[in-house]
ROTI-408756 format. One record per residue (C-alpha): residue number from 1; residue in three letters; z, x, y. Coordinates in pm, 1 decimal, m for minus. Example, Ala and Ser with C-alpha at 12.3 -4.5 7.8 and 13.67 -1.06 7.14 Angstrom:
2
PT  nr rest       up     east    north
PT   1  ALA    780.0   1230.0   m450.0
PT   2  SER    714.0   1367.0   m106.0
END
This chain:
160
PT  nr rest       up     east    north
PT   1  MET      0.0      0.0      0.0
PT   2  SER   m110.1    166.6    322.5
PT   3  ARG     81.7    132.7    646.0
PT   4  PRO    m73.1     60.2    982.6
PT   5  GLU   m176.7    369.6   1175.8
PT   6  LYS     78.4    300.7   1453.4
PT   7  VAL    365.0    304.3   1202.1
PT   8  GLN    245.3    628.4   1047.4
PT   9  THR    220.1    792.4   1390.2
PT  10  ALA    572.2    676.0   1476.6
PT  11  LEU    707.0    819.8   1153.0
PT  12  ARG    538.9   1155.6   1223.3
PT  13  LEU    690.8   1163.8   1569.8
PT  14  MET   1039.2   1099.3   1430.5
PT  15  GLY   1010.6   1421.0   1230.8
PT  16  ASN   1216.7   1281.6    947.3
PT  17  PRO   1034.7   1244.8    614.8
PT  18  TYR   1291.2    985.0    502.3
PT  19  ALA   1271.2    765.7    813.0
PT  20  SER   1042.4    520.9    635.0
PT  21  LEU   1325.9    433.9    400.4
PT  22  SER   1535.7    301.0    684.5
PT  23  LEU   1246.7    122.0    851.4
PT  24  PHE   1123.3    m61.2    540.5
PT  25  PRO   1412.4   m203.0    339.3
PT  26  ASP   1172.7   m386.2    107.4
PT  27  GLU   1230.3   m275.3   m249.4
PT  28  GLU    862.1   m314.7   m329.3
PT  29  GLU    766.0    m20.6   m111.7
PT  30  SER   1058.2    204.1   m199.5
PT  31  VAL   1063.7    156.3   m576.5
PT  32  ALA    805.2    340.3   m780.4
PT  33  ALA    645.7    158.7  m1068.8
PT  34  GLU    804.6    233.4  m1406.4
PT  35  PRO    555.6    408.2  m1635.8
PT  36  ASN    475.4    228.2  m1958.2
PT  37  LEU    542.5    371.5  m2302.6
PT  38  GLU    191.5    514.7  m2344.4
PT  39  GLN    218.4    697.5  m2011.8
PT  40  LYS    557.4    837.8  m2112.6
PT  41  ARG    418.1    955.7  m2447.0
PT  42  ALA    122.8   1124.9  m2278.5
PT  43  TYR    352.6   1298.6  m2029.4
PT  44  PHE    587.9   1409.7  m2308.1
PT  45  LYS    294.4   1550.4  m2506.0
PT  46  LYS    164.0   1728.8  m2196.3
PT  47  LEU    500.7   1894.4  m2133.1
PT  48  GLU    518.8   2032.3  m2489.3
PT  49  ASN    897.8   2047.8  m2453.3
PT  50  PRO   1097.3   1871.2  m2725.4
PT  51  HIS   1412.3   1889.0  m2513.5
PT  52  ALA   1257.0   1664.9  m2249.1
PT  53  PHE   1265.3   1362.3  m2481.0
PT  54  SER   1592.6   1217.8  m2348.2
PT  55  ALA   1492.4   1270.1  m1986.4
PT  56  ILE   1163.2   1085.1  m2038.3
PT  57  PHE   1253.7    813.0  m2286.4
PT  58  GLY   1623.3    778.1  m2208.3
PT  59  ASP   1920.6    874.0  m2420.9
PT  60  SER   1834.8    708.8  m2749.8
PT  61  ASP   2051.1    916.7  m2985.4
PT  62  ASP   2280.3    619.7  m3043.6
PT  63  ASN   1983.9    395.3  m3115.3
PT  64  LEU   1846.3    643.7  m3368.4
PT  65  TRP   2181.0    666.9  m3547.2
PT  66  ARG   2216.4    288.7  m3551.1
PT  67  ALA   1864.2    248.2  m3687.7
PT  68  ALA   1930.4    507.2  m3959.8
PT  69  ALA   2257.9    338.8  m4055.9
PT  70  ARG   2086.8     m0.3  m4065.5
PT  71  ARG   1808.9    139.4  m4285.5
PT  72  GLN   2064.6    297.7  m4519.9
PT  73  LYS   2258.0    m28.6  m4539.0
PT  74  ASN   1937.9   m219.6  m4618.0
PT  75  ASP   1847.2     31.4  m4891.0
PT  76  VAL   2193.1      7.2  m5048.2
PT  77  PHE   2184.6   m372.5  m5029.7
PT  78  ALA   1835.9   m380.1  m5185.2
PT  79  SER   1948.4   m161.1  m5476.6
PT  80  LEU   2255.4   m382.8  m5525.8
PT  81  GLU   2038.4   m693.5  m5534.0
PT  82  LYS   1796.1   m525.9  m5775.5
PT  83  ALA   2080.0   m420.5  m6009.5
PT  84  LEU   2221.5   m775.3  m6012.3
PT  85  ASP   1879.0   m921.5  m6086.1
PT  86  GLU   1835.6   m674.6  m6374.1
PT  87  VAL   2166.7   m793.9  m6521.5
PT  88  PHE   2056.5  m1155.0  m6487.3
PT  89  ILE   1721.7  m1079.7  m6652.2
PT  90  LEU   1895.3   m916.7  m6948.4
PT  91  TYR   2141.2  m1203.2  m6993.4
PT  92  LYS   1896.3  m1487.3  m6924.6
PT  93  PRO   1789.5  m1526.6  m7291.7
PT  94  TYR   2155.7  m1564.4  m7390.6
PT  95  VAL   2258.0  m1818.7  m7125.5
PT  96  ALA   2209.7  m2188.0  m7192.2
PT  97  ARG   1954.7  m2349.7  m6961.5
PT  98  ASN   2204.2  m2600.7  m6828.4
PT  99  GLN   2441.3  m2315.7  m6729.2
PT 100  TRP   2179.3  m2093.7  m6562.7
PT 101  LYS   2211.1  m2294.2  m6238.8
PT 102  GLN   2580.2  m2200.6  m6225.3
PT 103  LEU   2489.3  m1830.8  m6236.8
PT 104  MET   2226.3  m1871.5  m5966.1
PT 105  GLU   2481.2  m2045.2  m5741.3
PT 106  PHE   2722.5  m1755.5  m5791.5
PT 107  ARG   2456.7  m1494.5  m5702.8
PT 108  PRO   2478.3  m1521.4  m5318.6
PT 109  VAL   2859.8  m1527.9  m5334.2
PT 110  PHE   2858.5  m1209.3  m5542.1
PT 111  LEU   2610.2  m1035.7  m5312.1
PT 112  LYS   2809.0  m1129.9  m5001.8
PT 113  ASN   3135.5   m999.9  m5146.4
PT 114  ALA   2975.8   m686.1  m5288.9
PT 115  SER   2796.6   m585.5  m4969.8
PT 116  GLU   3088.0   m583.2  m4724.6
PT 117  THR   3035.6   m209.7  m4666.3
PT 118  PRO   2764.0     27.8  m4784.9
PT 119  GLU   3024.5    224.2  m4984.2
PT 120  ARG   3142.4    m87.1  m5164.5
PT 121  ALA   2784.4   m192.3  m5235.0
PT 122  GLY   2718.0    149.0  m5389.9
PT 123  GLN   3027.0    126.4  m5611.2
PT 124  VAL   2941.0   m225.6  m5725.4
PT 125  THR   2582.9   m116.4  m5798.7
PT 126  ASP   2715.4    160.2  m6026.6
PT 127  ARG   2945.0    m85.5  m6205.8
PT 128  LEU   2654.7   m328.7  m6249.5
PT 129  GLN   2448.5    m53.4  m6411.0
PT 130  ARG   2725.0      0.8  m6668.2
PT 131  PHE   2771.4   m373.6  m6721.2
PT 132  LYS   2398.7   m419.3  m6772.7
PT 133  PHE   2417.5   m242.6  m7106.8
PT 134  SER   2751.4   m383.8  m7224.7
PT 135  LEU   2578.1   m643.7  m7442.6
PT 136  ALA   2510.9   m441.7  m7752.8
PT 137  PRO   2186.3   m499.1  m7943.1
PT 138  GLY   2235.9   m755.1  m8216.3
PT 139  GLU   2565.3   m880.2  m8070.0
PT 140  LYS   2608.3  m1253.3  m8118.4
PT 141  VAL   2770.8  m1435.5  m7831.2
PT 142  GLU   2883.0  m1789.4  m7918.9
PT 143  TYR   2586.7  m1893.5  m8130.6
PT 144  ASN   2362.1  m1644.9  m7951.5
PT 145  ARG   2452.3  m1793.5  m7614.6
PT 146  ALA   2652.8  m1633.6  m7335.5
PT 147  PRO   2841.5  m1891.5  m7132.6
PT 148  ALA   2789.1  m1863.7  m6758.6
PT 149  ASP   3167.3  m1864.5  m6705.8
PT 150  ARG   3204.3  m1545.5  m6909.1
PT 151  ILE   2933.1  m1365.2  m6712.7
PT 152  ILE   3076.1  m1485.8  m6381.3
PT 153  SER   3424.2  m1365.8  m6479.0
PT 154  GLU   3277.7  m1025.0  m6572.9
PT 155  LEU   3098.4  m1009.3  m6237.9
PT 156  LYS   3424.2  m1095.2  m6059.8
PT 157  LYS   3592.0   m806.8  m6246.1
PT 158  ILE   3318.5   m577.2  m6118.5
PT 159  LEU   3400.1   m686.0  m5763.6
PT 160  GLY   3757.5   m584.1  m5828.0
END
């Protein structure tokens, strides 16, 4: 935005390079436009200085740590869910059809309790891996059926 020639002449006569700041209180003229992300990336690449990252993009160390922790938590939760599903797949042939719904209703409760912290989720995942193979080959469970109550009680024991 260009200023009228009279204003520019007056500013030169004042001899103060910052006089325009006191004459024009409008924020539009005094605030520079914020560069977009692509402009910041190009400038960062041009500088070839990895230490300039925080000065250009802001202090994002906390954001990076939070994102890494969130990713780790999601990975741990995904492995917990996978281990529980593997247990259910192994026991499905032994559970009566009318009791399978009971197990499926317990699944979200188990996952919620098991995933309170990433450490707890990891411990429960390890216990589920051991429980997965506790049904020995050829073992008969109540006429070749495993009651849902028994499996749920075993899962509750795993939660501790």
